[in-house]
N, C-alpha and C positions, 0 to 999 in steps of 0.2 A: 863279494869275495868269490874267488875261483879256486878250484883244486890246483895246488901248486904243481910245478914241473916234477918235483920229487914224488908228490902224491899220485900224479898221472902215471909216472914210471912204475910206482908201486902197484897200481891197479893193473897195468899192462902185464907186469911180471906174474901177478896172481892169476890173471885170466889166461895168459898165454895167447899166442897168435896162431890162428889156423885160417888158412885162405880158402878152404873148402868147408862145406857144411858138415857139421858133426852134432852128435847128441850130447848135451851137457849131463851133469851128474844125475839129474832127475828125468832125463830123456827128452828134453826140449831141443828142437832144431836151433842151432847156434852157428855163428860164423864170426870171423875176425877176432877182436878182443872181447869175446864173450857177449856179442850182440845177439839177443834173442830175436829170432826171425818172427816178424809180426805177420798177421793175416794180410794177404795182399802182396807181401814181399816175396820175391823169388830170386834165389841165388843158387848157383852150383859152385862157383868159385869167384873170388874177388882179388884185386891187387892190394898191395900194402897201402897204397894211397887211399883206396876205397875203405879199407879197414880203419884207417886214421879218421876219415870223414864220419864213418859210423860211430867210432869212439867219441868224437867230439859231439855228435848229436845225442848220444846216450848220456854224456856228462852234463849237457846243458840243463835238463830239468832237475837234476840232482843239485846243481849249483844254485839254481833259483830257489829251491826249497831250503837248502842249508843256509842260504843268505838271510833267511828270516830269523836265524838263531844267533846268539852271541857266542862266538867260538874263537879259539886261537886257530892259527893256520893248521897246526898239527891235528887239532880236534876236527876241524873241517875236513882234512884229508882222510882221517880215520873213518869218519862217518860217510865220507864220499865213497870209500871202498865198500863199506857196509851196504850202502844204497845201491852201488853198482852191482854188487853180488846178489842182493835180495830184493831190490826195488825200493823206491821212495815210499810206497804204500806200506811196506813192512815196517819202516821206521816210524811213519806217521801214526800207526796203530799200536805202537809198542810201549811197554813200560820203560824201555831204554830211553826213549825220547823224554818221558817224564823225569827220569833221573838226570838226564843232561840238563834240562831246564832248571832243575833244583840244584845242580852242581854237586850231587851226592856221589863223589868219586868212588868210594868202595862199592856202592850199588851199581854205578856205571860199569865197572869192570865185571861184576857178576852178570849184569844184563847182557853185555856183549857175548859172554861165554855161553849163554843159554842158546844162542843161535847157531848150533853146530849139528843140526839134523837135516838129512836129505831123505825125502819120502818117509818121514817119521822114524828114521833110524839114525843113531849117532854116527857121525862121519869124521874120521881123523883129519882129513884134509881141511874140512870146515872148522874143526876145533883149532887147528894150528893157525888158520887164517885169522880167526877171532883173536887169538893170542897176539898175533902180529899187529892187528888193529889196536888192541889194548896198549901195546908198547908205543905205538904212534900217539894215541890219544893221551896217555898218561905221562909218557917220558920223552916224546918227540923222537923216538928211535925208529928209523925206517930200516927195514931189512930188505933191501932191493937186490 
């Protein structure tokens, strides 16, 4: 399974597009659609096409991991955004993943909403993003 066109659009809207290097919410160097600049990568600016290529590369490992789970397309997309924002490792080590595997829907909603902190402090933007992910996961409602 892959992140749907609507899911990809959702992620892009959530991340925004910046063609020059910027610091993300926790101060990490970022470019494009939320691409965290890795050791050995050097960018000052990129084109929209390069941003799209980075986005595709960033989605690939998320799709590989999520394909190991039994999910609807909407659930896949919601977790795809979660992983894009926080990393696959965050989901792999989370109680959220356990609740997804158990299909414990009230607990899934609760677990999504716990991930609203940046540098240990509650963050309204992350809280709102988790709410939108819950809407996709639970109701199939994309707010793009």
